[in-house]
Each structure stands twice: as structure tokens, then as C-alpha cells.
N, CA and C atoms as a LAMMPS dump frame, in Angstrom:
ITEM: TIMESTEP
0
ITEM: NUMBER OF ATOMS
144
ITEM: BOX BOUNDS ff ff ff
-5.0000000000000000e+02 5.0000000000000000e+02
-5.0000000000000000e+02 5.0000000000000000e+02
-5.0000000000000000e+02 5.0000000000000000e+02
ITEM: ATOMS id mol type element x y z
1 1 1 N 123.495 -335.945 149.204
2 1 2 C 123.709 -336.446 147.801
3 1 3 C 121.956 -337.296 147.818
4 2 1 N 121.648 -337.501 146.963
5 2 2 C 119.886 -337.38 146.347
6 2 3 C 119.569 -339.276 146.977
7 3 1 N 118.287 -338.832 147.52
8 3 2 C 118.125 -339.709 147.704
9 3 3 C 116.932 -340.437 146.837
10 4 1 N 117.039 -341.59 145.849
11 4 2 C 116.253 -342.084 145.297
12 4 3 C 115.368 -342.981 145.619
13 5 1 N 113.879 -343.325 145.507
14 5 2 C 113.039 -344.097 145.882
15 5 3 C 112.842 -345.07 144.618
16 6 1 N 112.278 -346.187 144.79
17 6 2 C 111.125 -346.749 143.18
18 6 3 C 110.507 -347.631 143.895
19 7 1 N 109.934 -347.834 142.637
20 7 2 C 108.934 -349.139 142.503
21 7 3 C 108.944 -349.541 141.579
22 8 1 N 109.013 -350.772 141.661
23 8 2 C 109.381 -352.075 140.849
24 8 3 C 108.906 -351.383 138.891
25 9 1 N 107.624 -350.821 139.151
26 9 2 C 107.442 -350.484 137.081
27 9 3 C 108.967 -350.188 136.816
28 10 1 N 109.556 -349.329 137.036
29 10 2 C 110.612 -348.892 136.587
30 10 3 C 112.365 -349.648 136.277
31 11 1 N 111.789 -350.523 137.401
32 11 2 C 113.038 -351.819 137.529
33 11 3 C 112.901 -352.768 136.708
34 12 1 N 112.077 -352.81 136.267
35 12 2 C 111.424 -354.212 135.546
36 12 3 C 111.718 -354.043 133.843
37 13 1 N 110.821 -352.79 133.812
38 13 2 C 110.698 -352.125 132.453
39 13 3 C 112.722 -351.836 131.838
40 14 1 N 113.099 -351.253 133.647
41 14 2 C 114.142 -351.03 132.629
42 14 3 C 115.316 -352.072 132.41
43 15 1 N 114.896 -353.287 133.518
44 15 2 C 115.99 -354.411 132.974
45 15 3 C 115.805 -355.131 131.418
46 16 1 N 114.411 -355.185 131.044
47 16 2 C 113.664 -355.761 130.341
48 16 3 C 114.109 -354.971 128.65
49 17 1 N 114.064 -354.218 128.576
50 17 2 C 114.691 -353.151 127.195
51 17 3 C 116.76 -353.16 127.388
52 18 1 N 117.002 -354.117 128.597
53 18 2 C 118.723 -354.083 129.184
54 18 3 C 119.226 -352.852 129.103
55 19 1 N 118.014 -351.609 130.264
56 19 2 C 118.799 -350.654 130.589
57 19 3 C 118.726 -350.738 132.248
58 20 1 N 119.381 -351.26 132.747
59 20 2 C 119.265 -351.484 134.507
60 20 3 C 120.097 -350.707 134.775
61 21 1 N 121.388 -350.299 134.121
62 21 2 C 122.967 -349.563 134.449
63 21 3 C 121.696 -348.203 134.285
64 22 1 N 121.464 -347.891 134.348
65 22 2 C 120.426 -346.602 133.86
66 22 3 C 120.52 -346.414 135.346
67 23 1 N 119.467 -346.647 135.946
68 23 2 C 119.442 -346.123 137.084
69 23 3 C 120.8 -346.152 138.254
70 24 1 N 121.643 -346.719 138.417
71 24 2 C 123.217 -347.098 138.886
72 24 3 C 123.887 -345.612 138.122
73 25 1 N 123.804 -345.484 136.908
74 25 2 C 124.779 -344.801 136.42
75 25 3 C 124.179 -342.708 136.865
76 26 1 N 122.572 -342.632 136.898
77 26 2 C 122.256 -341.265 137.734
78 26 3 C 121.587 -341.221 138.46
79 27 1 N 122.178 -341.75 139.855
80 27 2 C 121.622 -342.332 140.598
81 27 3 C 122.182 -342.668 142.343
82 28 1 N 123.609 -344.016 141.146
83 28 2 C 124.31 -344.32 142.592
84 28 3 C 123.454 -345.542 143.321
85 29 1 N 122.73 -345.221 143.996
86 29 2 C 121.887 -345.776 144.735
87 29 3 C 120.419 -345.654 144.687
88 30 1 N 119.878 -346.547 144.679
89 30 2 C 118.087 -346.755 144.793
90 30 3 C 117.773 -347.068 145.818
91 31 1 N 116.903 -346.978 146.791
92 31 2 C 116.382 -347.828 147.443
93 31 3 C 114.881 -348.353 147.269
94 32 1 N 114.454 -349.264 147.303
95 32 2 C 113.971 -350.21 147.378
96 32 3 C 112.929 -350.733 148.746
97 33 1 N 111.44 -351.287 148.827
98 33 2 C 111.268 -352.31 149.75
99 33 3 C 111.013 -352.785 149.479
100 34 1 N 111.378 -354.241 150.934
101 34 2 C 111.625 -355.566 150.145
102 34 3 C 110.311 -355.868 149.968
103 35 1 N 108.906 -355.017 149.774
104 35 2 C 108.099 -355.847 148.624
105 35 3 C 108.35 -355.992 147.392
106 36 1 N 108.941 -354.716 146.99
107 36 2 C 109.43 -354.105 145.748
108 36 3 C 110.657 -355.515 145.094
109 37 1 N 111.383 -355.428 146.238
110 37 2 C 112.457 -356.83 145.681
111 37 3 C 112.68 -357.934 145.393
112 38 1 N 110.925 -358.226 146.314
113 38 2 C 110.07 -359.767 146.08
114 38 3 C 108.905 -359.591 144.283
115 39 1 N 108.892 -358.272 144.15
116 39 2 C 108.717 -358.579 142.871
117 39 3 C 109.087 -358.228 142.003
118 40 1 N 110.412 -357.931 141.859
119 40 2 C 111.962 -357.889 141.067
120 40 3 C 112.237 -359.309 140.372
121 41 1 N 112.165 -359.859 141.893
122 41 2 C 113.116 -361.113 141.965
123 41 3 C 111.971 -362.64 141.44
124 42 1 N 110.847 -362.313 141.54
125 42 2 C 109.86 -363.451 141.64
126 42 3 C 110.246 -363.78 140.387
127 43 1 N 110.447 -365.065 140.019
128 43 2 C 110.424 -365.925 138.943
129 43 3 C 109.438 -365.228 137.376
130 44 1 N 108.549 -364.509 137.797
131 44 2 C 107.793 -364.04 136.457
132 44 3 C 108.424 -362.122 136.246
133 45 1 N 109.688 -362.737 136.809
134 45 2 C 110.419 -361.275 136.737
135 45 3 C 111.846 -361.597 135.92
136 46 1 N 112.706 -362.369 137.084
137 46 2 C 113.803 -362.87 136.133
138 46 3 C 114.624 -361.617 135.939
139 47 1 N 114.868 -360.975 137.244
140 47 2 C 115.833 -359.707 136.523
141 47 3 C 117.027 -360.919 137.812
142 48 1 N 117.842 -360.375 136.802
143 48 2 C 119.518 -360.716 137.156
144 48 3 C 120.209 -359.571 138.076
């Protein structure tokens, strides 16, 4: 299986346009660091 690592930008922007499911559809599992998780889930980003 292909391992995918992401920074916060694609996650934040895909969420803003309503395409968060695209990552799961393409890759099934995406690995992120704790720092990326914190940035994506901060109050200013509001990812659900």
C-alpha cells in the first residue's frame, strides 16, 4: 500500500471547498504529524 504524508495546506484547503473525502478516496490513509493535526484542528481552521 502507498504511504502518503501530508502537510496542513492540502487538508485545510480541501476542507474549505468540501472535498476532504478526496484524500480518503485516493489514498485510504494519510499520515500527518502532531503539528499538522494541531494546525488543522485549531479554532481558526475549524476542520470537522
